[in-house]
All heavy atoms as an XYZ file, in Angstrom:
684
protein
N     100.257     88.210    103.574
C     101.168     89.203    103.963
C     102.567     88.496    103.955
O     102.746     87.440    104.646
C     100.803     89.755    105.394
C     101.736     90.712    105.904
S     101.527     92.275    104.980
C     102.731     93.258    105.653
N     103.516     89.105    103.457
C     104.863     88.623    103.386
C     105.577     88.967    104.813
O     105.455     90.074    105.218
C     105.671     89.290    102.287
C     105.133     88.981    100.887
C     105.843     89.902     99.892
C     105.331     87.538    100.563
N     106.386     88.051    105.253
C     107.201     88.297    106.527
C     108.271     89.340    106.182
O     108.536     90.115    106.961
C     107.686     86.973    106.994
C     108.543     87.180    108.352
C     108.940     85.904    108.870
O     108.795     84.759    108.266
O     109.594     86.015    109.926
N     108.923     89.178    105.047
C     109.955     90.131    104.528
C     109.673     90.703    103.159
O     109.448     89.949    102.285
C     111.367     89.273    104.616
C     111.758     88.714    105.887
C     111.635     87.354    106.118
C     112.135     89.465    106.915
C     111.900     86.756    107.308
C     112.481     88.960    108.157
C     112.287     87.562    108.343
N     109.552     91.932    103.228
C     108.901     92.705    102.150
C     109.822     93.032    101.031
O     109.332     93.029     99.918
C     108.302     93.993    102.831
C     107.541     94.802    101.851
C     106.844     96.035    102.530
N     106.145     96.811    101.550
C     105.216     97.583    101.786
N     104.910     97.853    103.211
N     104.542     98.284    100.924
N     111.055     93.303    101.238
C     111.902     93.890    100.248
C     112.858     92.862     99.667
O     113.761     92.325    100.397
C     112.665     95.104    100.675
C     111.665     96.227    101.042
C     111.425     96.422    102.438
C     111.135     97.024    100.103
C     110.538     97.421    102.783
C     110.284     98.070    100.462
C     109.931     98.171    101.888
O     109.002     99.188    102.133
N     112.891     92.616     98.342
C     113.898     91.767     97.772
C     115.100     92.727     97.379
O     114.871     93.683     96.630
C     113.207     91.245     96.387
C     114.199     90.399     95.623
O     115.352     90.154     96.025
O     113.698     89.968     94.481
N     116.096     92.438     98.000
C     117.304     93.372     97.891
C     118.410     92.612     97.179
O     118.760     91.474     97.631
C     117.797     93.755     99.324
O     116.580     94.321    100.013
C     118.917     94.810     99.217
N     118.862     93.161     96.092
C     119.992     92.595     95.376
C     121.031     93.639     94.978
O     120.705     94.763     94.795
C     119.397     91.972     93.982
C     118.310     90.976     94.208
C     117.658     90.582     92.935
O     118.364     90.242     91.900
N     116.321     90.661     92.813
N     122.274     93.241     94.975
C     123.425     94.133     94.581
C     124.638     93.317     94.389
O     124.708     92.058     94.647
C     123.602     95.133     95.695
C     124.049     94.637     97.029
C     125.352     95.142     97.486
C     122.953     94.792     98.114
N     125.635     94.040     93.753
C     126.897     93.495     93.656
C     127.931     94.245     94.521
O     127.724     95.542     94.548
C     127.370     93.506     92.203
C     126.577     92.732     91.107
C     127.001     93.048     89.755
C     126.814     91.237     91.427
N     128.864     93.546     95.035
C     129.901     94.239     95.794
C     131.250     93.952     95.106
O     131.561     92.769     94.898
C     129.994     93.654     97.301
C     128.674     93.662     98.034
C     131.117     94.420     98.021
C     128.770     92.852     99.201
N     132.010     95.004     94.754
C     133.241     94.826     94.125
C     134.291     95.349     95.198
O     134.125     96.385     95.758
C     133.358     95.769     92.856
C     134.638     95.486     92.139
C     134.582     96.168     90.865
O     134.293     97.394     90.811
O     134.988     95.548     89.826
N     135.301     94.470     95.430
C     136.241     94.874     96.478
C     137.511     93.981     96.395
O     137.750     93.310     95.381
N     138.163     93.785     97.477
C     139.445     92.945     97.534
C     139.257     92.175     98.684
O     138.842     92.541     99.780
C     140.704     93.859     97.630
C     140.798     94.941     96.557
N     141.213     94.472     95.302
C     140.556     96.158     96.491
C     141.214     95.512     94.426
N     140.910     96.637     95.206
N     139.673     90.880     98.492
C     139.666     89.897     99.579
C     138.355     89.604    100.181
O     138.221     89.426    101.468
C     140.684     90.301    100.709
C     142.155     90.317    100.252
O     142.493     89.562     99.415
O     142.845     91.319    100.659
N     137.319     89.713     99.384
C     135.930     89.585     99.810
C     135.768     87.940    100.176
O     136.398     87.113     99.394
C     134.934     89.953     98.794
C     134.860     91.373     98.485
C     134.035     91.600     97.154
C     134.456     92.152     99.614
N     134.972     87.701    101.058
C     134.746     86.225    101.520
C     133.261     86.079    101.582
O     132.665     86.475    102.507
C     135.464     85.933    102.788
C     135.419     84.370    103.236
O     134.324     83.843    102.856
O     136.419     83.866    103.608
N     132.724     85.338    100.633
C     131.210     85.242    100.599
C     130.744     84.413    101.837
O     129.639     84.645    102.325
C     130.726     84.640     99.295
C     131.153     83.147     99.080
C     132.387     82.977     98.260
O     133.277     83.940     98.170
O     132.558     81.934     97.706
N     131.514     83.507    102.343
C     131.120     82.827    103.464
C     131.084     83.766    104.784
O     130.083     83.725    105.557
C     132.149     81.644    103.848
C     132.046     80.539    102.805
O     130.914     80.350    102.190
O     133.070     79.967    102.594
N     131.990     84.591    104.906
C     132.059     85.667    106.024
C     130.766     86.531    105.902
O     130.194     86.896    106.847
C     133.301     86.447    106.065
C     134.421     85.696    106.527
O     134.279     84.626    107.042
O     135.571     86.149    106.396
N     130.533     86.998    104.667
C     129.456     87.830    104.390
C     128.042     87.195    104.715
O     127.234     87.869    105.381
C     129.416     88.400    102.897
C     130.620     89.252    102.671
C     128.150     89.145    102.529
C     130.989     89.528    101.217
N     127.969     85.922    104.234
C     126.737     85.071    104.614
C     126.640     85.025    106.062
O     125.432     85.234    106.589
C     126.905     83.763    103.950
C     125.700     82.883    104.004
C     124.731     82.874    102.915
C     125.388     82.110    105.177
C     123.655     82.037    103.059
C     124.280     81.463    105.257
C     123.416     81.368    104.204
N     127.604     84.704    106.762
C     127.491     84.593    108.209
C     127.208     85.965    108.902
O     126.308     85.923    109.795
C     128.828     84.042    108.841
C     129.231     82.626    108.420
O     128.184     81.910    108.004
O     130.385     82.257    108.549
N     127.751     86.960    108.472
C     127.352     88.294    108.962
C     125.876     88.573    108.872
O     125.236     89.064    109.697
C     128.172     89.406    108.322
C     127.940     90.780    109.020
C     128.679     91.199    110.025
C     126.865     91.521    108.585
C     128.508     92.368    110.707
C     126.685     92.794    109.311
C     127.462     93.076    110.305
O     127.240     94.378    110.982
N     125.341     88.326    107.675
C     123.874     88.466    107.349
C     123.080     87.699    108.393
O     122.092     88.200    108.927
C     123.629     88.136    105.886
C     123.706     89.246    104.976
C     124.845     89.707    104.455
C     122.565     89.741    104.379
C     124.955     90.718    103.624
C     122.583     90.716    103.381
C     123.825     91.326    103.021
N     123.278     86.359    108.475
C     122.541     85.509    109.206
C     122.538     85.818    110.704
O     121.625     85.670    111.485
C     122.909     84.034    108.956
O     124.353     83.752    109.453
C     122.698     83.601    107.703
N     123.698     86.384    111.220
C     123.891     86.841    112.605
C     123.360     88.179    112.953
O     123.001     88.528    113.994
C     125.374     86.792    113.055
C     125.921     85.417    113.035
C     127.506     85.280    113.063
O     128.106     86.393    113.295
O     127.992     84.218    112.848
N     123.213     89.099    111.898
C     122.818     90.444    112.206
C     121.596     91.008    111.519
O     121.143     92.104    111.958
C     124.116     91.430    111.717
C     125.279     91.164    112.638
O     125.344     91.633    113.752
N     126.244     90.373    112.081
N     121.063     90.369    110.569
C     119.895     90.867    109.773
C     118.667     89.820    109.893
O     119.052     88.599    109.728
C     120.282     91.144    108.398
C     121.330     92.172    108.142
C     122.337     91.884    107.243
C     121.311     93.281    108.826
C     123.281     92.753    107.017
C     122.329     94.230    108.617
C     123.338     93.972    107.691
N     117.573     90.307    110.000
C     116.404     89.421    109.834
C     116.001     89.388    108.419
O     115.997     90.388    107.663
C     115.199     89.982    110.649
N     115.763     88.170    107.965
C     115.407     87.959    106.518
C     115.493     86.515    106.128
O     115.626     85.619    106.929
N     115.279     86.313    104.822
C     115.383     84.953    104.227
C     115.806     84.993    102.747
O     116.073     86.108    102.223
C     114.043     84.192    104.468
C     112.800     84.813    103.665
O     113.092     85.614    102.785
O     111.753     84.379    103.924
N     115.903     83.881    102.196
C     116.248     83.688    100.783
C     117.679     84.324    100.554
O     117.881     84.945     99.399
C     115.237     84.306     99.804
O     114.011     83.679    100.018
N     118.574     84.122    101.408
C     119.956     84.729    101.329
C     120.841     84.027    100.344
O     120.971     82.787    100.463
C     120.544     84.819    102.639
C     122.060     85.264    102.687
C     122.262     86.667    102.100
C     122.638     85.171    104.080
N     121.337     84.677     99.339
C     122.500     84.226     98.547
C     123.641     85.270     98.660
O     123.452     86.461     98.528
C     122.064     84.075     97.152
C     120.901     83.028     96.736
C     120.629     83.189     95.304
C     121.541     81.690     96.982
N     124.852     84.676     98.912
C     125.965     85.566     98.779
C     127.094     84.675     98.076
O     127.565     83.730     98.642
C     126.544     85.780    100.265
N     127.182     84.980     96.793
C     128.053     84.144     95.871
C     129.027     85.053     95.241
O     128.713     86.129     94.755
C     127.207     83.286     94.913
C     126.385     82.254     95.687
C     126.297     84.074     94.155
N     130.152     84.456     94.902
C     131.221     85.132     94.154
C     132.642     84.737     94.439
O     132.770     83.527     94.814
N     133.484     85.665     94.324
C     134.912     85.415     94.553
C     135.518     86.512     95.456
O     134.778     87.393     95.901
C     135.628     85.136     93.306
C     135.682     86.260     92.337
O     135.478     87.441     92.777
O     135.665     85.966     91.108
N     136.812     86.550     95.524
C     137.496     87.603     96.295
C     137.281     89.083     95.828
O     137.606     89.977     96.591
C     138.905     87.268     96.575
C     139.714     87.261     95.326
C     141.123     86.749     95.632
O     141.382     86.018     96.575
O     142.053     87.036     94.772
N     136.933     89.164     94.588
C     136.742     90.468     93.976
C     135.350     90.971     93.733
O     135.182     92.153     93.601
C     137.518     90.609     92.562
C     139.016     90.274     92.738
O     139.612     90.756     93.648
O     139.591     89.470     91.892
N     134.440     89.979     93.604
C     133.053     90.375     93.326
C     132.086     89.339     94.006
O     132.161     88.125     93.794
C     132.762     90.368     91.793
C     131.445     90.839     91.253
C     131.323     92.355     91.475
C     131.271     90.510     89.771
N     131.098     89.927     94.689
C     130.120     89.104     95.386
C     128.645     89.617     95.053
O     128.450     90.808     95.129
C     130.302     89.071     96.934
C     129.168     88.314     97.621
C     131.683     88.420     97.338
N     127.841     88.650     94.630
C     126.383     88.973     94.428
C     125.669     88.661     95.729
O     125.827     87.562     96.240
C     125.947     88.098     93.231
C     124.481     88.092     93.113
C     123.844     89.039     92.101
C     122.449     88.821     91.936
N     121.723     89.863     91.346
N     124.785     89.606     96.110
C     123.894     89.510     97.270
C     122.465     89.464     96.729
O     122.070     90.227     95.947
C     124.056     90.668     98.295
C     125.411     90.698     98.737
C     123.070     90.473     99.303
C     125.962     89.564     99.575
N     121.748     88.469     97.290
C     120.194     88.459     97.123
C     119.749     88.205     98.551
O     120.109     87.202     99.244
C     119.846     87.398     96.172
C     118.405     87.214     96.035
N     117.748     86.290     96.859
C     117.514     87.747     95.316
C     116.467     86.352     96.611
N     116.202     87.247     95.615
N     118.681     89.043     98.947
C     118.288     88.858    100.343
C     116.891     89.402    100.509
O     116.580     90.502     99.987
C     119.178     89.559    101.286
C     118.925     89.275    102.689
C     118.844     88.059    103.236
C     118.910     90.344    103.628
C     118.703     87.806    104.659
C     118.708     90.185    105.004
C     118.642     88.835    105.458
N     115.932     88.827    101.188
C     114.659     89.343    101.442
C     114.689     89.951    102.977
O     114.985     89.084    103.742
C     113.589     88.290    101.342
C     113.329     87.712     99.912
N     112.590     86.668     99.678
C     113.870     88.180     98.786
C     112.631     86.408     98.405
N     113.447     87.344     97.825
N     114.353     91.207    103.043
C     114.341     91.724    104.430
C     113.287     92.931    104.506
O     112.897     93.313    103.490
C     115.838     92.341    104.585
O     116.012     92.831    105.972
C     116.222     93.364    103.623
N     113.163     93.379    105.669
C     112.361     94.565    105.947
C     113.097     95.828    106.069
O     112.562     96.829    106.208
C     111.370     94.282    107.127
C     110.299     93.251    106.849
O     109.789     93.194    105.794
N     110.000     92.552    107.904
N     114.426     95.662    106.068
C     115.395     96.775    106.365
C     116.495     96.836    105.244
O     117.691     96.720    105.592
C     115.931     96.726    107.717
C     114.796     96.795    108.805
C     115.348     96.528    110.189
O     116.155     95.634    110.428
O     114.895     97.284    111.126
N     116.148     97.012    104.065
C     117.142     96.989    103.025
C     118.330     97.956    103.200
O     119.439     97.779    102.791
C     116.385     97.232    101.700
C     115.147     97.936    102.094
C     114.881     97.396    103.456
N     117.973     99.158    103.824
C     119.031    100.207    104.050
C     120.144     99.676    104.992
O     121.271    100.103    104.689
C     118.405    101.407    104.663
C     117.692    101.217    105.952
C     118.085    101.179    107.197
C     116.265    100.839    105.976
N     117.182    100.941    108.072
C     116.014    100.639    107.343
C     115.261    100.682    105.043
C     114.753    100.296    107.820
C     113.996    100.313    105.589
C     113.771    100.108    106.987
N     119.805     98.746    105.814
C     120.942     98.163    106.643
C     121.813     97.354    105.854
O     123.022     97.229    106.056
C     120.289     97.337    107.842
C     119.675     98.206    108.910
C     119.183     97.445    110.028
C     118.571     98.307    111.038
N     118.197     97.547    112.320
N     121.272     96.634    104.897
C     122.059     95.691    104.007
C     123.016     96.605    103.121
O     124.175     96.335    103.018
C     121.152     94.807    103.050
C     121.926     94.250    101.932
C     120.260     93.865    103.884
N     122.393     97.635    102.611
C     123.272     98.595    101.807
C     124.330     99.198    102.581
O     125.479     99.303    102.163
C     122.449     99.634    101.115
C     121.369     99.133    100.190
C     120.483    100.242     99.654
C     121.879     98.393     98.973
N     124.007     99.676    103.810
C     125.048    100.241    104.617
C     126.160     99.321    104.882
O     127.401     99.658    104.819
C     124.338    100.703    105.966
C     125.319    101.415    106.831
C     124.590    101.934    108.142
O     123.864    101.194    108.756
O     124.813    103.041    108.422
N     125.923     98.062    105.356
C     126.880     97.100    105.618
C     127.770     96.691    104.412
O     128.934     96.788    104.413
C     126.257     95.793    106.142
C     127.199     94.628    106.191
C     128.341     94.640    106.998
C     127.063     93.563    105.292
C     129.262     93.621    106.942
C     127.987     92.514    105.274
C     129.101     92.543    106.140
O     129.959     91.500    106.040
N     126.995     96.483    103.354
C     127.751     96.116    102.002
C     128.689     97.183    101.576
O     129.685     96.966    100.994
C     126.808     95.594    101.063
S     126.032     94.128    101.338
N     128.242     98.455    101.844
C     129.118     99.504    101.401
C     130.462     99.600    102.105
O     131.380    100.301    101.701
C     128.406    100.808    101.456
O     128.216    101.296    102.760
N     130.549     99.056    103.360
C     131.788     99.023    104.082
C     132.732     98.015    103.467
O     133.865     97.954    103.866
C     131.569     98.564    105.666
O     131.052     97.283    105.728
C     130.492     99.603    106.119
N     132.229     97.068    102.653
C     133.112     95.974    102.048
C     133.756     96.289    100.783
O     134.760     95.657    100.379
C     132.337     94.722    101.879
C     131.583     94.147    103.123
C     130.652     93.011    102.833
C     132.535     93.814    104.195
N     133.171     97.328    100.001
C     133.688     97.691     98.818
C     132.695     98.515     98.127
O     131.747     99.030     98.645
N     132.844     98.652     96.763
C     131.953     99.506     95.918
C     130.701     98.611     95.679
O     130.750     97.520     95.305
C     132.620     99.857     94.709
C     131.736    100.737     93.811
C     132.453    101.185     92.536
O     133.650    100.907     92.346
O     131.708    101.843     91.679
N     129.483     99.225     95.985
C     128.308     98.503     95.707
C     127.634     99.179     94.437
O     127.709    100.419     94.202
C     127.310     98.544     96.844
C     126.947     99.926     97.280
C     127.947     97.791     97.991
C     125.904     99.985     98.401
N     127.047     98.263     93.632
C     126.360     98.724     92.388
C     125.352     97.709     91.901
O     125.179     96.660     92.512
C     127.427     99.021     91.294
C     128.227     97.867     90.824
C     128.025     97.190     89.636
C     129.354     97.335     91.599
C     128.707     96.179     89.191
C     130.183     96.251     91.195
C     129.820     95.674     89.974
N     124.661     97.989     90.784
C     123.543     97.154     90.285
C     122.610     96.944     91.466
O     122.157     95.705     91.595
C     124.023     95.926     89.603
C     124.651     96.057     88.245
O     124.472     97.343     87.717
O     125.242     95.185     87.687
N     122.266     98.007     92.211
C     121.467     97.787     93.427
C     119.871     97.785     92.975
O     119.467     98.630     92.177
C     121.561     99.009     94.308
C     123.079     99.027     94.783
C     120.645     98.983     95.534
C     123.472    100.390     95.383
N     119.213     96.732     93.409
C     117.807     96.578     93.185
C     117.088     96.340     94.480
O     117.409     95.405     95.119
C     117.434     95.513     92.144
C     115.983     95.339     91.953
C     118.241     95.721     90.833
N     116.121     97.134     94.802
C     115.246     96.910     96.017
C     113.852     96.895     95.547
O     113.282     97.969     95.016
C     115.507     97.994     97.060
C     114.499     97.656     98.279
C     116.960     98.033     97.515
N     113.186     95.788     95.530
C     111.816     95.686     95.020
C     110.897     95.327     96.188
O     111.162     94.463     97.037
C     111.708     94.607     94.023
C     112.553     94.906     92.734
C     112.502     93.771     91.600
O     112.428     92.596     92.076
O     112.410     94.148     90.557
N     109.805     96.022     96.124
C     108.669     95.807     97.173
C     107.827     94.615     96.776
O     106.965     94.724     95.913
C     107.894     97.119     97.293
C     106.902     97.070     98.463
O     106.439     95.935     98.772
O     106.600     98.081     98.875
N     108.063     93.500     97.394
C     107.358     92.372     96.931
C     105.837     92.358     97.278
O     105.099     91.678     96.678
C     108.061     91.038     97.497
C     109.410     90.900     96.971
S     110.258     89.300     97.446
C     110.272     89.597     99.263
N     105.510     93.118     98.420
C     104.149     93.298     98.780
C     103.370     93.943     97.670
O     102.338     93.553     97.360
C     104.023     94.042    100.140
C     102.654     94.214    100.559
O     101.952     93.222    100.823
O     102.220     95.356    100.647
N     103.956     95.089     97.172
C     103.336     95.779     96.047
C     103.185     94.906     94.773
O     102.162     94.906     94.184
C     104.065     96.976     95.692
C     103.926     98.172     96.683
C     104.716     99.333     96.360
N     104.302     99.874     95.041
C     103.209    100.734     94.823
N     102.505    101.064     95.884
N     103.021    101.161     93.567
N     104.247     94.082     94.513
C     104.202     93.224     93.369
C     103.084     92.142     93.544
O     102.331     91.899     92.651
C     105.497     92.512     93.200
C     106.604     93.439     92.725
C     107.933     92.672     92.635
O     108.120     91.722     93.208
N     108.892     93.299     91.952
N     102.920     91.665     94.752
C     101.867     90.621     95.004
C     100.487     91.262     94.847
O      99.565     90.482     94.406
C     102.044     90.164     96.482
C     101.301     88.909     96.790
C     101.591     88.403     98.129
O     101.244     88.975     99.220
O     102.354     87.371     98.216
N     100.366     92.529     95.059
C      99.031     93.165     94.820
C      98.923     93.672     93.407
O      97.911     94.392     93.138
C      98.810     94.346     95.876
C      98.734     93.849     97.260
C      98.589     94.937     98.255
N      99.828     95.751     98.397
C      99.882     97.045     98.431
N      98.883     97.802     98.295
N     101.071     97.710     98.568
N      99.905     93.336     92.586
C      99.718     93.747     91.138
C     100.183     95.103     90.779
O      99.886     95.588     89.726
N     100.819     95.748     91.761
C     101.378     97.095     91.611
C     102.829     97.091     91.128
O     103.547     96.092     91.358
C     101.168     97.856     92.793
C      99.684     97.959     93.457
C      99.688     98.602     94.754
C      98.857     98.721     92.468
N     103.330     98.135     90.658
C     104.763     98.134     90.210
C     105.537     98.259     91.657
O     105.165     98.924     92.540
C     105.029     99.445     89.478
C     104.505     99.317     88.059
C     104.958    100.519     87.265
C     104.515    100.226     85.838
N     105.072    101.165     84.902
N     106.615     97.425     91.649
C     107.397     97.242     92.894
C     108.465     98.260     93.011
O     109.132     98.401     94.003
């Protein structure tokens, strides 16, 4: 059984984005692991394993436009089902 079920990935397009601030917000406010927040002031890529991907999407949408959103159920994948 996986501790964090959903592999959540997306891009944030905005202005004055700070990947370090975003990373810190995630670690302080969301339960999860495998966090990546990389990019520059205009575009940041997020990768995060969590049980509450909707919270990630809600927060990221406050930072700018979110797109290329992928939420995969790793538990289903582990069981050989489509994620």
